[in-house]
N, C-alpha and C positions, 0 to 999 in steps of 0.2 A: 409403442413400447416393445423393445426387443426381449428375447427369451433365450436362455441356454437350455439345451436338451443334453443331459449327461447320462451315459450308460456306465454304471458303476461296476466295481469289482475287477478292474483291469490294472495290472502292475505297470508302472512307468519305468523307463530306463533311459540312460544317456546323460546329457548335460544341458544346463540351462543357464543363461547369463542374465543377471538382474539388470533392470532398466536404471536410468538415472533417478536419483532420489526426488520424489514429488515434493516433499516438504522443503528440501533445500532449493529446488528450482523456483518455487514461488517467492522465496526471499531474494534470491540472486537476481531474478528477472526484474523485481521491483527496484533493485539497487541501480539499474541502468539509468534511472531518472535523476541520479545525483550529479551527472556530468553531461556536457554537450559532446564529449568525445565518443568515438566508436568503441564498443565493447563486444568481444567475441565470447560466446558461451557454448561449450560442447557438452555432450551427454545429456541433452535435454530430453526428458521422456515425452513421447507423443501420446498424451492422455488428455481427457476432456478438461480437467481443471487447469492444467498448464496452458492448453490451447486457448481457453477462455481468457486467461490473464494476458497472453500475448495479443489476443484480439483487442482487449481493452487498451493496451498500450498503443496499438496501432491507431485506434480511434482517437487517442490522446495526442497523436502526432508523432510518435516515435517511428523512425525509419527502421524497418525490420526486413532482413534478408536471410533466407535459408541458403547457406553455402555448402552444406553437406548433410548427410543423414544425421539428425540429432544435433547439428551445429548451426547456430544463428549469429548474425551480427545485429546489434541494436545501436541506434544513435538518436539521442533525445535532444537534438539541437534546435527544434522548432515546435515547442509544445503548445497545444491549444487548450489553455486553461478553461475556456468557456464550456468545453465538453463536460467538465466536472459538475456543472449545474444544469445539464440538459436532461430531458426525460429519457433519452437513450442510455445515458450513464446510470441513471437511477435503476433502469431495467437491467443493464449488463452487470453492474457492480453488485446488485442484490443477489445474484445467482451464485456467487463465489465467495467463500469465506476468506480466501487468501487475498482478495482485493483490498482488505483493510491495510495491507502493508505498502500500498502506494502513498498513504497519507504522510508517513514520516519523511520520505525523500522529497515529496512535493513541498511540504512545509519548510524543510531545510533550504531548498534551493529557490523556491518561488514565494515563500511567505504565506502560503495557504494550501490547505488540503481538505477535500470533502469525500464523504463516502456514505452511501445508503446502508441501512442495516444489512450486513452481509449474510449470505446463505450458508450452505454446507450441510454436513451430516446432522441428522436429527438424533443426537446422542445425549442430549441434556443441555443445560444452560451453559452458554459459552460467552461470558460477559466481556465487554470491551474496556472496562474501567482502567485496567492497568495501562493500556495504550494511551488513553487520553489524560490520565493523571500524570504520566510521564511527560507528555507534550506541555501540559500546564506548568509543570515544574521547570521546564525550559523557558517559560515565558509566553507561551501561546495563550490566546483567548479561545475558549470553547463555546460552541453554540450547537443547539440541537432543536430541530423542527419535529416536534412530537407527532404531529398529524401526518408528516411525510416519512417519519423514521429516518431522518437525514442528519448526519453528523458533520461538523466542520470545525477546523482549527485555523487560526490566523495569527501572524506575528510579523512585526516589522523587523525584529531581530531576536534570535534565540541566544540565550546566555547559559553557559555551562553551570552546572550545579551538582550537589550531592543528592542522590535519591535512593530510597529503599523501596524496592518493588513489593507490592502486597502479595504477589505470587510469582514464582519463577516461570512466567509465561514465555514460551518460545517465540511466538509471533509478537508478543508485547516487547520482549527484549530486542528482537530484530528491528521493530518499528522505531523504538526509542533510540537504539544504536544508530540507525540511519539518519535520524533527525539530529543527533548529537555531533556527528562528524564535521558538520559545517557550522556548528554553534560557536560563539565567541567564548573563549576560555576553556576550562577543564570540567568535564562531566565525570562523575563517579556513579556507576550503577551497581548498587548492592542487591544481592539476591537475584542476580541475573541468571537466566538459563545458560547452560554451558554445553548443550548437545553438540555433537560433531557438526551439525548443519549451521549452528551459530558460529562455531569455530571457523567453518568454511567462509561464512559471510565476513567475519573479521579479517581473514587472510585476503579475501578479495578486496575489501575496502582499503586495507593497508597497501596492497599492490597498486591501488589507485591514488595513493598519496595520503590516506588517513593516518592518524597516529593513535592506534589502539593498543593498549597493553593489558595484561591480565587474561589474555586469550586462553580458554579452556578452564578458567576459574569462574567463581560466582561473583567476582568483583571486576568489572570492566572499567578501565580508566581511559577516557577519550580526550585528547587534546585537540580542540577544534582547529580546522584549517580553512583557508579562504576558498579553495576550489579543489576539485578532484579531476583526475585524468582517466583515459581509457585503460583497458587491460584485457587479458585473456584469462578465462576461468573454466575449469572442468568440474562438473558436478559429480559427487560421490555416487556409488551404487546405492540403491534403495534398501536400507536395512529391514524395512517392513516386508518388502517382497522376499528378501532372503529368508526371513523367519517363516513366511508363508510357504516357501518351497521346502523348508526343513519339515514343517508340519505335514505337508502333502506327501512327502516321501514316507514318513512314519505311518500315516493312516492307510496308505495303499501298499505297505510292505515292499517298497521299491528301493532299488539301488540308484542313487542319483548323485551327480556332481554339480555343484553350484559354482560357477566360474567367477573369478575376479571380484571377490566380496569385500576387499579392504578390511581384513581381519582386525586391524588396530582400531577401527571405528565401530565395531560390533558391540562393545561393552558387555552387558550381562546376557546377551541373547544366547550364545553357545552354552553358557553355564545353566541357564534356566531349562533349555531343552534337554540337557544332560540329566538334570534333576528329574525329568519325566522318564528317564531311562533310555533316551534316544542316543544311539551311538553316532558320533560325527568326528571326522578327522580333519586336521589342517594339512593340506597338501599344497605347499607354496602359498599362493593367495586364494586357493580354492577350498571349498568345503566338500568332503566326500562323505556320503551317507550310505552305509551298507544296507542291504535288505534285512529287515528284522521281522520275524514272525511274532515277536512279543516284546514289549518294553515295560519295565516296572518302575513305578514312582518311588523315589527315595524319600522316606520319611525323615524327620529330624532325628538327631542322634539319641534323643530320649524316647523315640518311638511315636511321638505325636504327629498328627496329620500335617503334611506339607501345606503351606500357604504361599501362593504366588500373588503378589500385589504389584501395582504400578507405583512409580515414584519419579520425580524429576531426575534427569541425568546426573550421576551415573547409575541411577536406579533403572528398573525395567520399564520399557516404553508401554504406555497404555494401548497403543495401536496394535500390539500383538497379543493382548489378553484374550481376545475373541478366538484367535488361532490356537492358543494354548488350551483354551477351554474345550474346543472341538477335539484336539489331539488327545486330551485326557479321557474322553469318552471311550476310547479303545485301549487304554492303558491297563496295567495290572496294579490295582491299588486305588486310593482315593486322594483327592486334592481339593482345597478350598481356594477358589478364585476370588480375589477382593479387588474390584474395580473402584478405586477411590475418587477418580476425577470426574466421571460423567455418570449421571444417575439413570440414563436410559440405554446404556450400551449393552447390557446383558439381556435385554428383552427379546432377543432373537432365539433364546434357548427353547421356547415353546415348540419351534420347528424341530429341534434336535430331539425333544421328548417325543414328538409325533413319529420320528424315525426310529425310536426305540432306545434312545440314550437315557441313562439314569442320571438325571440332573435335578437337584433340589435348589430352586431359586429362593434363597433365604430372605432377601430383601433386594431393592433395586441395585445394590452395590456388591452383593455377595452371592456366590453360587457354589454348592458342593457337588462334585462330580464323582460318581462311583464307576470306576472303569470296568468295561466289559471284557477286556483282555482278548479281543478279537474272537471270543467264544460265541458271541451273538452279534452278527453283523447288523449295521444300521439298515433300515428299509427305505427304499426310494419313496419320494413324495413330491408334491407340488409346493413351491416356496416363492416368496417375494423378497428380494434383496432390500433391507431397510437402510443400509449405509455401506460404505466401501469395505470396511474390514469385516463386518458381519456377513456381507455378501460373499466375500472370498472364503470365509469360514464355512458357510453353507455349501459352497462349491466343493471344498475339500471333503466335507461330509458326503456329498453326492458321489464323488469319485470313488469313495470307499464302500458305498452302500450296494445292497443287492437290488437290481432292477434299474429302471430308467427314471430319473428325476427331471423336473423342469424348474428353472429359476427365472422368475419374471423380474422386470425392472432392473435389468442388468446394466443399464446406463450408470447406475450407482457404482458398479464394479469398474466400468470403463473410465470412471473419473480418476481412478488411481492405478490401474494396471493396463499396460500397453499390449494390445493384440493378444490378450491372455488365452483366447481359444486357439489361435494359430500356434502359439508357443507350446501350449499343452499338447496339442495334437502331434507336434514334432517329437515329443518324448513318449507317445503312446496312449494318451488320453482319448477316450471316445466322447467328444464334446462337439456340439453343433450349435451354431448361432442361427436363430430364426427371427427375422425382422417382421 
């Protein structure tokens, strides 16, 4: 298990470019299974979760070639479906939450798809009902081996239908969407997720010959086609990483430029950080953050305490609430963080309290933060990264703290952030990786 050693209290400076979006990459890479033609994908992040998925596709028989830094070609013209029921797949698939999204494309093209209970972050219950109810609505038969925690769907033919999703699940929408593009007839998906990454998947599928309308809305209409062709696709910059760098600049009082952020796809992110008092400027497609000695939370117009909560797009993404919580510990003022979607995502705050932060964990979903306004710095400590986003939040806290901190289990951070220690050292961070 690797460890980060972080010497806090140093200002950062310069520019940093966000990696390709992890959550988009997982969807887009699964979509290569929908055609036998070659697909080229660029701006793929070199992170553990994405590399695991690429490995699984390789074991499944997909021809994979790296043709440039962050650019790959995929060709799924000779798929070994027997791998899906092997012990190796049960091991490989269970270690990655994103592996669930191979089921929709496999079901659409080959009539069957299987998956072991997928892993991922331990942030609370993450049910799969939305995915499988969607497949059943399209005409698939569902089976589940309880003793092996192994799921399967099979169908001789998928038929388009109208369905109302029980939640606007991003991965659920992506999975059902990919199954629907080759179904016979028209499918209407109500309460569909409409995040930029779903929009990107729709654009990619349409470039392959799919007929999807309603892109960017919560009603997707899919006219099934008989087959899809190859395409080229570029992945968006990772909005969660962009939010992480904004928070890092504020906590360390640093001047920082975040390059090529795709402003039109950031949604509420700039607005929420501005509510925390953080100054940021749009410079072409970059974000410029000036050095600030202090930032003050903006209360509501009636003077009541600001609440920041997560919601499906175009609401604020739950993946950045951990970052916002850490940033608020050094703000001027107070804020209530309400994490609605996952009941275990706020449990990392005990480490922040150990570091001197004033945080009241009201219940598993809510925390009140009383900002220290940089008058009392956080103190270095030893920590363990519980998941990707909490791990980066603790890393941000350590960079702003007095003294030297250690963070264990940094493989969790590596699952979502590419070469984070090297990239942070390039802008002045004192961080060392110890294997």
